[in-house]
Backbone as a ProteinNet text record, in pm:
[ID]
protein_1_A
[PRIMARY]
MDTTVLVYAVGGEHPLKQPCLDLIRARTDSLTTTAGVLQEFVHVRSRRRPRSDAVELASAYLKLFSPLLDVPEPAVHEALDLLERHEDLGAFDAVLAATARLAGCTALVTADRAFEAVDGLTVVYPDTAGVGALLV
[TERTIARY]
83.7	-24.9	61.4	51.9	127	93.7	131	124	-54.1	-58.5	-137.7	-281.5	-281.7	-444.2	-408.3	-312.2	-291.6	-357.3	-328.4	-375.8	-463.1	-523.6	-672.5	-795.4	-744.4	-817.9	-858.5	-765.2	-800.5	-812.8	-801.5	-827.1	-948.2	-942.1	-1087.7	-1126.2	-1198.5	-1313.2	-1266.7	-1258.4	-1158	-1260.7	-1307.3	-1323.2	-1297.7	-1123.7	-1071.5	-1084.2	-1125.8	-1137.5	-1228.7	-1323.6	-1417.5	-1336.5	-1311.6	-1260.6	-1149.9	-1059.3	-938.8	-1004.9	-1065.8	-1115.6	-1188.1	-1301	-1287.6	-1203.4	-1132.5	-1000.8	-929.6	-859.9	-828	-919	-1078.3	-1135	-1134.7	-1131	-1156.7	-1080.9	-962.8	-831.7	-817.3	-794.7	-743.8	-604.1	-542.6	-437.6	-320.7	-437.5	-300.9	-314.7	-293.3	-260.5	-132.8	-44.9	99.8	154.9	259.1	340.4	453.6	511.7	683.3	734.5	813.1	804.9	859	902.4	956.8	770.5	694	575	489.4	512.8	460.5	539.2	657	755.4	703.6	662.6	633	496.5	381.4	271.4	254.3	376.3	393.5	466.6	544	559.4	484.9	413.5	284.2	208.1	156.8	51.1	65.3	209.2	195.8	274	294.1	288.1	150.2	13.8	-99.3	-135.3	-79.4	-202.9	-144.4	-130.3	-30.4	59.8	211.5	267.1	183.8	140.2	76.5	-47.3	-125.1	-232.6	-131	-62.2	33.3	135.9	166.3	221.8	91.8	-61.3	-130.8	-197.9	-213.8	-248.3	-165.5	-61.1	104.6	96.8	83.5	73.4	-51.1	-161.8	-286.8	-220.2	-177.7	-147.5	-48.1	20.4	192.8	115.2	8.7	-44.2	-174.2	-217.2	-306.4	-251.9	-119.8	-31.5	141.1	105.3	258.9	170	277.1	405.1	448	485.1	556.9	662.9	676.2	793.6	944.8	956.1	1132.6	1159.4	1251.3	1328.3	1463.4	1475.8	1630.2	1754.2	1853.8	1903.6	1888	1874.2	1811.7	1777	1677.6	1561.4	1559.8	1699	1773.2	1823.2	1887.3	1970.7	1839.1	1738.6	1663.2	1560.1	1549.3	1493	1641.4	1736.3	1846	1820.9	1803.1	1777.9	1641.4	1548.9	1428.5	1406.8	1535.4	1526.2	1554.4	1698.7	1737.8	1624.5	1551	1450.2	1335.8	1263.6	1188	1179.7	1189.2	1196.3	1112.5	934.6	838.9	879.2	954	962.7	1013.2	955.5	1065	1162.7	1256.3	1340	1282	1149	1102.7	997.5	986.2	779.8	936.6	1018.8	1148.7	1187.3	1196.4	1271.9	1068.2	962.2	832.2	793.3	831.1	795	894.6	1053.3	1110.2	1077.8	1052.2	1032.4	855	773.7	672.2	679.7	771.2	803.6	888.1	1014.5	1055.2	976.4	931.3	821.4	713.4	733.3	594.6	447.9	420.6	273.7	231	101.4	-27.3	-33.4	-37.1	-86.1	-26.6	-5	45.9	-58.8	-115	-234.9	-183.4	-245.1	-129.3	-223.7	-229.7	-322.9	-229.6	-51.1	-18.9	15.5	-9	17.2	98.1	277.2	393.1	411.4	388	360.1	373.7	246.4	178	327.8	412.1	521.5	615.2	629.4	694.4	634.8	710.3	714.8	688.9	621	597.9	560.7	485.8	387.2	274.4	170.7	-13.8	-11.3	-87.4	-110.8	-270.8	-308.4	-446.4	-508.6	-595.6	-621.5	-700.7	-675.4	-787.9	-903.9	-998.3	-1120.1	-1198	-1350.3	-1448.2	-1409.1	-1398.7	-1402.3	-1243.5	-1114.9	-994.7	-1064.3	-1084.3	-1104.3	-1228.5	-1280.6	-1391.8	-1370.1	-1259.1	-1189.9	-1086.7	-1049.6	-1006.6	-1054.3	-1136.4	-1266.3	-1324.8	-1314.7	-1393.9	-1346.6
-104.3	5.6	114.9	225.4	339.8	434.8	549.7	697.8	757.6	745.7	773.1	758.3	634	545.5	596.3	598.6	661.5	761.6	827.5	1013.8	1012.2	973.1	995	915.7	811.4	779.3	858.7	955.7	1050.8	1162.8	1223.9	1332.2	1399.2	1545.2	1598.7	1518.7	1602.2	1545.7	1524.8	1387.5	1382.3	1278.5	1211.6	1079	1008.4	965.7	852	807.2	964.5	909.3	782.2	780.3	680.7	543.4	493.4	338.8	358.7	401.6	432.3	373.2	434	374.7	262.4	247.9	114.8	-45.9	31.5	-97.9	-91.9	6.7	9.5	-58.6	-23.7	-64.3	-201.7	-290.9	-407.5	-503.7	-454.2	-478.9	-655.5	-638.5	-787.1	-779.5	-890.1	-982.7	-974	-932	-916.1	-826.2	-666.8	-525.3	-490.4	-503.6	-434.9	-289.1	-278.3	-98.1	-191.9	-107.3	-49.8	81.1	46.8	192.6	294.4	261.9	417.7	495	428.3	455.3	543.1	462.1	518.4	663.1	631.5	787.5	883.8	862	942.6	984.6	945.8	936.3	1058.9	1008.4	1124.9	1305.8	1293.9	1345.6	1449.1	1390.7	1430.3	1510.3	1422.6	1489	1577.3	1584.9	1640.3	1812.3	1837.4	1999.9	2055.1	1972.4	2036.9	1979.3	1910.2	1913.2	1880.4	1899	1852.2	1701.6	1728.2	1582.8	1524	1552.4	1408.9	1391.8	1392.4	1383.9	1311.9	1301.7	1246.2	1096	1154.9	991.4	879.5	935.3	855.6	834.4	857.6	791.9	698.9	700.6	624.3	533.9	566.3	445.8	341.5	404.3	254.3	217.8	243.5	219.8	134.5	147.8	54.1	-118.4	-64.8	-192.9	-249.6	-202.9	-252	-320.7	-255.7	-335.6	-428.2	-430.4	-508.7	-694.1	-748.3	-726.6	-619.1	-486.4	-440.3	-524.8	-501.6	-521.7	-455.8	-571.9	-543.1	-461.9	-388.7	-396.6	-372.6	-496.9	-596.5	-535	-529.8	-485.9	-508.1	-625.3	-614.3	-525.2	-535.2	-427.2	-224.3	-244.5	-98.8	-83.5	-259.4	-205.8	-251	-319.1	-279.9	-159.1	-74.1	42.5	176.4	152.1	258.9	237.7	77.6	41.7	92.6	107	129.5	312.6	354.2	484	538	474.1	479.2	474.2	369.7	328.6	455.7	523.7	556.2	696.9	810.2	936.9	988.2	948.6	987	893.8	818.5	737.8	791	880.2	943.3	805.5	828.3	770.4	734.5	729	645.4	579.1	617.7	534.9	409.4	414.4	349.7	228	233.6	149.2	79.6	137.1	93.7	-4.3	18.6	-31.2	-164.5	-176.1	-315.1	-410	-291.7	-414.1	-497.7	-425.7	-508.3	-606.7	-564.4	-685.3	-748	-752.7	-887.4	-947	-919.7	-970.4	-1113.6	-1021.5	-1090.2	-1048.4	-893.2	-892	-855.4	-922.1	-938.7	-801.9	-682.9	-578.6	-469.2	-373.1	-217.2	-149.2	-87.5	21.2	146.3	222.7	335.7	490.1	592.9	707.5	720.8	723.5	733.2	645	774.7	662.3	627.3	672.5	666.6	529.5	448.8	309.6	225.3	297.1	139.2	133.2	206.5	186	130.4	65	-42.1	-147.5	-266.6	-435.2	-474.9	-592.1	-719.9	-668.3	-504.7	-507.1	-436.3	-482.6	-465.9	-379.9	-321.6	-163	-149	-114.6	-123.6	31	118.7	246.1	256.8	343.7	302.5	362.2	324.1	414.3	303.2	376.9	236.8	96	99.3	-28.9	-122.9	-30.1	-53.7	-177.7	-71.1	-147.1	-258	-205.7	-315.1	-429.9	-472.1	-575.2	-651.3	-555.2	-657.1	-664.7	-645.4	-689.1	-823.4	-812.2	-934.4	-1044.3
-5	19	18.2	-100.8	-109.9	19.9	18.1	120.3	16.7	-89.8	-82.7	-54.8	-41.7	31	142.8	224.8	343.4	397.4	318.3	305.5	243.5	138.1	127	256.5	280.9	435.4	526.7	576.5	674.3	653.4	457.2	482.8	442.4	394.5	382.1	267.8	195.6	127.1	-33.3	-113.6	-195.9	-254.1	-416.7	-449.4	-447	-354.6	-326.3	-183.1	-76.8	56.7	60.8	24.2	100.7	53.8	-109.4	-82.4	-23.7	-14.7	33.3	185.4	248.1	389.6	373	325.2	262.4	282.3	193.6	207.2	335.8	392	527.9	656.3	615.1	773.1	747.9	590.4	604.4	672.6	722.1	753.9	723.9	605.5	548.5	625.7	606.6	672.3	544.5	427	264.9	272.5	315.3	311.3	408.5	351.5	410	351.7	416.8	361.9	388.8	398.5	439	538.6	622.3	704.8	615.5	532.1	457.8	438.8	410.3	344.9	501.8	617	726.8	751.6	730.8	744.1	673	548.4	438.7	521.7	516.2	620.8	730.8	786.6	904.2	830.6	775.6	641.9	646.5	550.3	454.7	585.8	664.2	724.1	858.6	880.2	949.1	903.9	783.3	750.3	732.8	732.9	754.7	888.3	986.7	1116.7	1186.9	1361.4	1499.7	1441.5	1449.4	1483.6	1539.8	1631.8	1732.4	1671	1620.1	1529.6	1437.9	1352.4	1223	1331.8	1413.4	1492.6	1557.6	1608.2	1661	1520.9	1414.9	1251.8	1242.7	1222.7	1198.4	1291.4	1445.6	1500.4	1480.5	1433.6	1431.2	1266.1	1182.6	1045.7	1075.1	1153.3	1203.1	1275.8	1333.1	1407.3	1333.1	1300.2	1141.1	1040.7	946.8	880.3	951.4	1035.6	1080.4	1046.7	1023.5	1030.1	857.2	876.6	731.5	705.1	531	444.9	459.4	481.8	513.2	353.8	395.9	217.7	201.3	197.1	132.8	79.9	43.4	30.1	-139.2	-236.4	-362.8	-393.6	-312	-377.1	-383	-282.5	-340.9	-434.3	-500.8	-591.8	-706.5	-717.2	-820.1	-847.7	-707.8	-704.1	-835.2	-750	-868.3	-1015.8	-1010.2	-1193.6	-1247.6	-1179.3	-1161.2	-1226.5	-1132.6	-1093.7	-1279	-1300.1	-1420.5	-1565.9	-1566.9	-1648.3	-1645.6	-1535.7	-1523.4	-1439	-1544.1	-1537.3	-1461.9	-1465.9	-1366.8	-1225.3	-1208.5	-1095.6	-994.2	-832.2	-781.5	-711.8	-631	-539.7	-423.9	-352	-262	-342.6	-452.1	-492.3	-564.9	-646.4	-682	-570.5	-471.5	-404.9	-310.6	-269	-252.2	-388.7	-537.4	-618.3	-618.5	-562	-615.1	-484.8	-404.5	-269.1	-254.2	-354.3	-336.4	-474.5	-580.2	-661.2	-603.9	-555	-500	-374.9	-322.5	-182.8	-260.2	-362.2	-441.3	-397.5	-370.4	-395.4	-442.3	-480.7	-576.7	-632.2	-596	-654.9	-527.8	-603.8	-562.9	-526.9	-377.2	-374.4	-350.4	-523.1	-493.5	-633.1	-613.4	-675.5	-760.1	-742.5	-862.3	-922	-1053	-1197.4	-1264.6	-1154.1	-1223.6	-1193.6	-1102.7	-1084.9	-1175.1	-1264.5	-1368	-1491.5	-1497.8	-1634.3	-1581	-1446.2	-1385.4	-1403.5	-1496.5	-1523.3	-1430.9	-1406.8	-1312.5	-1176.9	-1230	-1110.2	-1123.7	-1035.8	-1066.3	-974.2	-1033.9	-975.5	-979.7	-863.5	-860.7	-793.8	-893.3	-872.2	-771.5	-649.6	-522.1	-543	-660.7	-674.1	-607.9	-644	-619.7	-705.5	-776.5	-885.4	-874.4	-805.7	-764.5	-672.6	-506.7	-481.1	-409.8	-502.8	-488.1	-548.2	-655.2	-700.8	-619	-536.9	-425.6	-319	-268.8	-207.2	-220.3	-302.9	-345.1	-291.7
[MASK]
++++++++++++++++++++++++++++++++++++++++++++++++++++++++++++++++++++++++++++++++++++++++++++++++++++++++++++++++++++++++++++++++++++++++

């Protein structure tokens, strides 16, 4: 799960808010993320809200998504390769994509379309249709 899903789920009104919230509330064991995603969530959330709010929500996400995916050294090597091949993919996102691929994740749920260029990575957009397909 990418940071965008976590942000939309607890953010203001947005078309992706409810589907993201539905996915998180499903509490399925197959949902996970990385420590980097939680770190990015805290960074984004604390820019507009009190730090205590960001920490409280990130702590709840940590409990929900535990165990988190590890980012092994081979994922970092692959991320560097992805950065060279995909100009629209940021460094953080390259690490997440490589980690998800190496971990054998069935899909990466994200609102960031840059992930769609990564071969071997199934990307699910977190709208009603995308989330509905995951929760079947």
